[in-house]
C-alpha positions in Angstrom: 0.0 0.0 0.0 2.8 2.4 0.9 4.5 1.7 -2.5 1.3 2.6 -4.3 1.1 6.0 -2.4 4.7 6.7 -3.0 4.3 5.8 -6.7 1.3 8.2 -7.0 3.0 11.2 -5.4 4.8 12.3 -8.6 1.5 12.1 -10.4 -0.3 14.2 -7.8 2.4 16.8 -7.5 1.3 18.5 -10.8 -2.3 18.4 -9.7 -1.5 20.0 -6.4 0.6 22.7 -8.0 -2.1 23.5 -10.5 -4.6 23.8 -7.7 -2.4 26.0 -5.7 -1.8 28.3 -8.7 -5.6 28.3 -9.4 -6.3 29.3 -5.8 -3.6 32.0 -5.9 -4.8 33.6 -9.1 -8.5 33.4 -8.4 -8.8 36.8 -6.7 -7.0 38.5 -9.6 -9.3 36.8 -12.1 -12.4 37.8 -10.1 -11.2 41.4 -9.8 -10.4 41.7 -13.5 -13.8 40.3 -14.4 -15.5 42.8 -12.1 -13.5 45.7 -13.7 -14.5 44.4 -17.2 -18.2 44.3 -16.2 -18.2 47.8 -14.7 -16.3 49.6 -17.5 -17.2 50.2 -21.1 -14.5 50.0 -23.8 -14.3 52.6 -26.5 -15.5 50.0 -29.0 -18.6 49.2 -26.9 -19.3 52.9 -26.4 -19.1 53.6 -30.2 -21.4 50.6 -30.9 -23.9 51.7 -28.3 -23.8 55.3 -29.6 -24.4 54.2 -33.2 -27.3 52.0 -32.2 -28.8 54.9 -30.3 -28.4 57.2 -33.3 -30.0 54.7 -35.7 -33.0 54.2 -33.4 -33.4 58.0 -33.2 -33.2 58.5 -36.9 -35.7 55.7 -37.5 -38.1 57.3 -35.0 -37.7 60.8 -36.7 -38.3 59.2 -40.1 -41.5 57.6 -38.9 -42.7 60.9 -37.4 -41.9 62.8 -40.5 -43.7 60.4 -42.8 -46.7 60.5 -40.5 -46.7 64.3 -40.5 -46.5 64.3 -44.3 -49.5 61.9 -44.5 -51.5 64.1 -42.2 -50.7 67.2 -44.2 -51.7 65.5 -47.5 -55.1 64.7 -45.9 -55.6 68.2 -44.4 -53.2 70.9 -45.8 -54.8 73.6 -43.7 -54.0 71.9 -40.5 -50.3 71.8 -41.3 -49.6 75.5 -41.1 -48.0 78.0 -43.5 -44.7 76.1 -44.0 -46.4 73.3 -45.9 -46.7 73.8 -49.7 
């Protein structure tokens, strides 16, 4: 039985070292993940800003088309700026 345990020690050494490294680096990994979640990269900010602009332009386009439809139906209700 002792021989089996002694023979297994070299095999377990790498396993124990890997576990020790994993335990030591875990706080660093958690902290870096937290910073990544709380901050926004420039690429993410640009993408979000572009999405916001596209939604705004789509909304303005819908509102403009609806106003043009209303003016075609009743030109007097549109005001003096409608031809």
